[in-house]
N, C-alpha and C positions, 0 to 999 in steps of 0.2 A: 700380205702386209709385212710379215717378218722379213721377207726377201727384199722388199723395197727399203725398209729401214736399214738393212745390212748394206745395201748399195749406197745409201746416204753416208754411212760411216766410212766405207771404202773411199768414196769420193772426197770426203773431208780429210782423210789421211794423205791421199795423193796430192791434193791441192790445198795446203794449209791456209792460203789467203783467199780462198773462194767464198763469195757471199751467196748464200742460198736464197733465191728469189721466188721459189715455188715450193712451199712446205705446207700450207694451210690445208690442202686437200687430204694430206695424210692424217691430220688431226680429226677432220670431219668424217673420215672413212668409217663405215659401220663395223668393219672387221677389227679395226684398231680400237674402237669404242668397246666392242664386245670383249676383246682380249684384255682391255683395261678393267672391265667389269669382273672378269674371271680372276684377275690378279688380286683384286681388293679382298680383304678379309671381312667376314660377316660379323665378327664379334667386336668391332671397333665402335667407339662412341659416335652417335649420330649428331647431325647439325641442328639448326634451329627448327627445321621442319619435322624432325623426329623420324624420318624415313630410314629404314634399315635396308641392308642388301637383300634380305628375303622378300621384303615388301616390294622393292623396286623390281625384283626378278619375276614377280608374278605375271607381269605383262612386259617381259624384257624386250622382245623384238619391237613391239609397238613403242615402248619408251625410247629405245635407241634410235629408231627411225625419226621420231619427233625431235630428239636431241640433235641428231645429225642435220635435220632440216633447219633448225634454229641456228645452229652453228654456221651453216652455209650462207644463210641470208644475213649473218651478223646480228641476229635477233636474240642470241643467248647472252644473258647477263648473270654472272655469279651472285649468289645471295651473300649477305653478311655472314661472317664466321662467328660461331658461338665461343665466347671467351670462357675459358676454364683455367684452373691453376693446379699445378702439381707441386708437391713439397720440394723445397730447395733450401739447402743449408745456408744460414745467414739471412734468410728472407722470411718475414712473417707471412706475407701474402702468398709466396711461392713463385714458381716459374710460369709465366703466362703462355697458354697455348690457344691457337685458333682452330676450332673444329668446323670443317666444311660440311655442307649438305652432301649426301651420298652422290647425287648427280654431279655436283661440282668436283667431287673426288674423281669421278670417271674422266671428266675433261682434264683435270690436272694430271692424271696418270697418262692419258693419251698425249698430252703436250710434252710431258717428260719423255715418253717413249720416242717421240719424234725428234726432240732436240738433243737428247743425251748422246746418240752416236756422233753428232757433229762436234760436240765439245770434248768427248772422250778422246777424240783424235788429236786434240791440241793441248789438253791439260798437261801440266808439268808433272814429272815423276815425284816431285816433292809433295804433291797433294794426295791424301789418302782417304779422307772422309767421304762417306756416302757415294762411293764409286764402285761399280761392279768389279768383282775380282780383287778388291782391296779390303783390308781390315785393320783395326787398331793394332793387332798383334804384328802385322807386317810392318807397320810404321815403327812400333817399338823395336822390332828386330833390326831394321835398317838404322835406326837411331843408335842402338846399342853398339852395332858394329862400327859405326862412324866414330863414336866416342872411344871405342876400344882400339881400333886399328888405324885411324887417321890421325893427322897432326892437329888435335883439338886440345886447347888449353883453357878456353873461355866459352861460356854459354850465356846467351841472352834469353831469358824467359819472359814472355810478354803476354798480355791479356787485353782484348778489346772490350770496352765497357758496353754492355747491352747491344751486341752486334746485330742480332736479328731484329731488334726494335728500331735501329737507327740507320738501316740501309737507305741510301739516298735514291729515290725513284728516278730522278733525272739521269744520274750517273749509270744506274742499272740499264736504262733504255739505251744510252750511248754505247755501253759495252755490248749489249745484245746486237746492235746494228753493225758491229764489226763482222758478224757472221750471218745474221738474219736480215735478208733484204725483203722479205714478204711482210708488208705492212699489216696484213690481216693478223698475222701471228703476233706482231708487236701490239696491236690494239687489244687482242685477247689477253695478253699478259698484263697490259696496263689495267684492264678491267678487273683482273684477278687481284692485282696489287692494291687497287683502290676500292675493293668491294665493301670495306667497312668491317667493324667489329661490334657485335651485340653483347652488351654487358649491362647488367642491372636494368634490363628492359629498354635501354636506349642504344641506338646505333651510332657509333662514333666513326667519323671519317678517318681513313688511314692515309696520311700524307707522306709517311715514310715507313720503312720497315717491311720485312717479309715474314709473316707470322709463323712461329714454330708450330708444328702440327700439320701444316699444309704439305701435301705430297710433292709439290713443285719447289717448295722453299729450299731444301738441301741443294738442288741443282742450281737454283738462282744464287744462293750464297757462294757456291763454288765458283760460279762465273764471275761474281763480283770480286772475290778475293784473288781469283786468277789474274785479273788485270791490276788490282791494287797492290798485291804483295808478291805473288809467285813470279810473274814476269819481271817485276822491279828487282827482286833479289837475283834472279838468274842473269839478267842482262845489264844491270847497273851495279848492284852491291858486290856481287861475286867478282865481276871483271875489274873492279876498282881495288880489290884486295891483293896484297903481296903474298900473303899466306893462304892456307886452305880456308874455305868457308862452306858450310853445309846448312841446309834449311829443311825443316820438316813441319808440315801443317796437316792437322786433322780437323776439318770443319773450321771453326773460328779459333781453335787452339793451335798455337804455333810456337816454335823456338828456333834459334839460329846458333850455330857452333862456329867458333873462329880459332885460328891458330895464335893470333896476336891480340893482346889486350886493347891496344889503341883502335884496331879495326872493329872490335866488339863494341867499344864505347861509342865509336862514331856511328855505328848502325843504330844503337840505342837512341842517340840524339836525333838522327834523321827520321827514325820510325814515327815519332810523334807528329812531325810536320807532314810526313807522307800520309798518315791516316787522316789527319785533320783536313787535308786537301780534298778528301773524298767523303767528308761528312761523318767520319768515325773518330772516336776518342780512345786514347790509351788509358787503361786503368793503372795509374802510376804506382799505387800501393801493391799491385800484383806483378809489377815489372821489375826485373833485377838483372844485373850483369854480374856473374859469379865466375870465380876460377874453378875449373873442373877438368880433371884429366889425370894422367899418370903421375904428375908431380904436385898436384893440388894438395894431397894429404900431407906430404912432407913439408911443403911451404907453409901450410896453415899451422902445423905443429911448431915450426920454427918461430912463427909470430906469436905463439901462445894462444892460438885460436883453434876452434873446431873446424874441420873441413866442411864446406857448405854443400847442400844438396838442392835438388829442384824436383818439382812434381809435374808430371805430364801424363795425361790419359789415365789418371787414377793411381799411378805408381810414383813413389818417391825414389828417385835415382841418386845413388850415393857412391862414393869412391871406396871400393873394397879391395880385397886381396885374394889370390888363389891360395891353394894349400902350399904352393912353393914360395909364396911371398911376393908374387908379381901383381901388378895393378890389374884390377878387373872392375868393370862397371856392374853394379848390382842394383836390384830393384826390390822394393817391398810395397805392399798395399799401403797407401797413404792413410794417416790417422783419420782424416776427414771422411774418406770413403768407407773405411772399416767401421767407423762409428755410425755412419748413415745406414749401412747394410744391417748392422745389429739392431739399430732402433726400428727399422722397417720390419725386420723379422719379429721382434718382440711385439710390436703393435699388431702385426698380422696374427700372431699366436694368441694374443689376448682376445681379439675379436672372434677368431675361428673356434675357440674352445666352446663357445656357446651355440654354434650352429652346425658343427661338423662332428661326425662320429670319430672315435679314437683312431681307427685304422685309416680312415680317409685323411684325417689331420696329419698322421705320420707320413702318408704318401705325398701329400701336397708340400709338407715341410721339406721332405727329401728333394722334391723338384726345385724348390727355391734355393736350397743349399747347392745343388748341382749347378744351377745357373750361375751362382756366384763363383764356384770353383772353376767352371768352364772358362771364365775370363781371367781370374786372378791366380790360378794355380800354374805359375810359370817358374822358370829356373830362378833359384835363390830366394823364392818367396814361401818356402815350405813352413817357416816358423809362423808367419802371419796367418797362413791358411789353417794351420793346426789350431791356432788360437781361435779363429773364427768357428771352426767345427766344435771346439770345446764349449764356447759360449752359446752357440745355437742349441747344442744338446741340453745344456742346463736350462736355457729359456724354455725349450719345448717340454722338458720334464716338469718344470714348474707349472706351466699352464695346463698341461694334461691332467695334473693332479688337482687342479682347481675347477674341473668340469662339474664337480659335485662336492658335497661335504665329505664324502668318503674318498680317500686317495685312490687313484686308478692304478698306479704302478709303484712298486718298490724299485730301487735303482737296478738290481739284477734283472727284474722282469722288463724294465724299460729298455735295457741294453739288448735283451733278447728280441723284443719287438722292433727295436731300431735296426738290428741286423737282418730281421726278416724282410724289411722293405728295401734292403740294399743301401744302407746309409753310406755315403761316399767317404773316402779316405783322403789324406792330405798329399797324395802322390802328385808329381808334376804331370800336367796334362799337355802343356805346350813348351817345347824346347826353345828357349830364347837365350842360349849361351852365347854371349858376345865374343868369346875367345875363339870360336870356330871360324874358319875361313868361309868366304861367300860361296866358293865352289862346292863346299861340303854340305850345303843346304839341301 
């Protein structure tokens, strides 16, 4: 099966305009379904039927044969997704997620494995989110070097309002038909999109949107924005510009960089109409066109203003200087993300102190801090990382000493225990120095 999917990707690269008319048998193939089962994690939340990976795997081959047979005769229908919410800053209810049944996850993964090679061959280099071999750090690196080394003087920061909840199904199917000519695949995806959401004991129809939490949702969102934004910028916006124009997108977060102010403002004005034409809305309060580049700081000071910054992928980008006084793009953890991380850590420590032993709590706290540092410990962000480490140490010390009426640690003994579990330091883990040349990477 792996070889067949590789051939699909090779064919898609060699023939960018090819429409694939025979794909469904790859999805129904038992080997593909088995590989999808193996890839799924067993500790994820279950859907409305409550079946876990371990329970489904007790009669794996029998279940897979039955699933394959239902798929082949088009008798498979995905169940409604279970609605749940995760904390989100600025929202009382939280970010909505749709949790599929485990069997539905297998079909979603098998469909993704079949379609992904086709679209990976045609996706633009400006797209980074949820793609194999690509990461947010790679996006940040390329963005930083564009701001540092290209003729960029203005940045348009934009935000799509509730993107995953407002994806237009009709447009999605039209986009899929550009490459997918197998109607059975189209029918299967339509059933997934319209499977419904179970919330408060009631099943609600889904007439638009692709729920976050679905395995197939990231690929579908990339396909949608590939046609709505990526190709539009590459073949319309960039070609109409006299100066340089650069564009970066990670999932539904994107921004554009321009040499001239007029072209940046023109893009900002066209963007709203472009999105509305495909059923999307621009969040005007989160969209701005700012001056940013090697002359932005001096120009702002001449006007008696502070140089503006922008936030992208959890980092605030601002105009800084090297030790020699030259312009340099710098980044620091955004206030919003730093506050969220500290609040989550404090809430976890408060709950963990009553159920975990001291040693286990220290080790798990270390894992959480390492996870934060693995993403945020980049070039020029040492100060914010050091502050995060300082605050998490104080939070952990506080709640460890509240496990009982008698304090567990003095500060010197806490430092000793902290060092025994290998508490991380604020060293840079990822080099994103925008001053280095591309060939030096």
